[in-house]
C-alpha positions in Angstrom: 39.5 5.6 54.2 37.1 8.2 54.6 33.4 6.9 54.3 30.6 8.4 52.3 26.8 8.1 52.5 24.8 6.5 49.6 21.0 6.9 49.4 19.0 4.8 46.8 15.3 4.9 46.2 13.8 1.3 45.7 10.6 -0.7 45.7 9.9 -1.5 49.5 8.9 -5.1 48.6 12.1 -5.6 46.7 14.1 -4.0 49.5 12.9 -6.2 52.0 13.5 -9.3 49.8 17.0 -7.9 49.1 17.7 -7.6 53.0 16.5 -10.9 53.7 18.7 -12.3 51.0 21.9 -10.7 52.0 21.3 -11.8 55.6 21.1 -15.2 54.1 24.6 -14.6 52.6 25.8 -13.5 56.1 26.2 -9.9 55.4 24.0 -6.6 55.5 22.6 -4.7 52.7 25.5 -2.2 52.9 28.1 -4.6 52.6 26.2 -6.2 49.5 26.2 -3.1 47.7 29.9 -2.4 48.4 30.6 -5.8 47.0 28.6 -4.8 43.8 30.2 -1.5 43.4 33.8 -3.0 44.1 33.2 -5.6 41.4 32.1 -3.0 39.1 35.0 -0.8 39.5 37.4 -3.7 39.1 35.7 -5.5 36.0 34.9 -1.9 34.7 31.6 -3.5 33.7 28.3 -4.4 35.3 29.3 -7.9 36.6 26.0 -9.5 34.9 24.0 -9.4 31.6 21.4 -6.7 31.4 19.2 -7.4 28.4 15.6 -6.6 27.3 13.2 -9.4 26.2 13.7 -10.0 22.5 10.5 -8.4 21.4 9.9 -6.3 18.2 8.8 -3.0 19.8 6.9 -1.1 17.0 4.2 1.4 17.3 2.2 -1.3 15.5 2.8 -4.1 17.9 2.3 -1.9 20.7 -1.0 -0.8 19.5 -2.0 -4.5 18.7 -1.0 -5.4 22.6 -2.7 -2.5 23.9 -6.1 -3.7 21.8 -5.7 -7.1 23.1 -5.5 -6.0 26.7 -8.5 -3.8 26.0 -10.3 -7.2 24.8 -9.2 -9.1 27.9 -10.4 -6.5 30.4 -13.8 -6.4 28.3 -14.1 -10.2 28.5 -13.1 -10.2 32.2 -15.5 -7.3 33.0 -13.0 -4.9 34.5 -13.2 -2.4 31.0 -15.0 0.2 33.0 -13.0 0.6 36.0 -11.7 4.0 37.1 -8.1 4.8 37.6 -8.8 4.9 41.0 -10.3 1.3 41.3 -7.4 0.0 39.3 -4.8 1.7 41.7 -6.7 0.2 44.7 -6.5 -3.3 42.8 -2.6 -2.9 42.4 -2.2 -1.7 46.1 -4.2 -4.9 47.2 -2.2 -7.2 45.0 1.0 -5.6 46.3 0.1 -6.1 49.9 -1.0 -9.6 49.3 2.1 -10.3 47.5 4.3 -9.2 50.4 2.8 -11.4 53.1 
């Protein structure tokens, strides 16, 4: 059977975690993706449930959540951070979680 290449973009940390888990299962990432694709084709469905959290997503609830986050940022003394400062904090947290 002819083979083809399949390229997927994914978060670097997620990819590393997925690769390690696949190794624990005794397979490489390519094999795991093939197993998934075969299950989807065979069952004609995604072989697990994909669901969102049961939340009432209205404009009013979103505004309320935003205001709560704003108040929390003010309480924690971070409400005046610039976007660059926020992005640096996010990068630092990602680096720490990948160790």
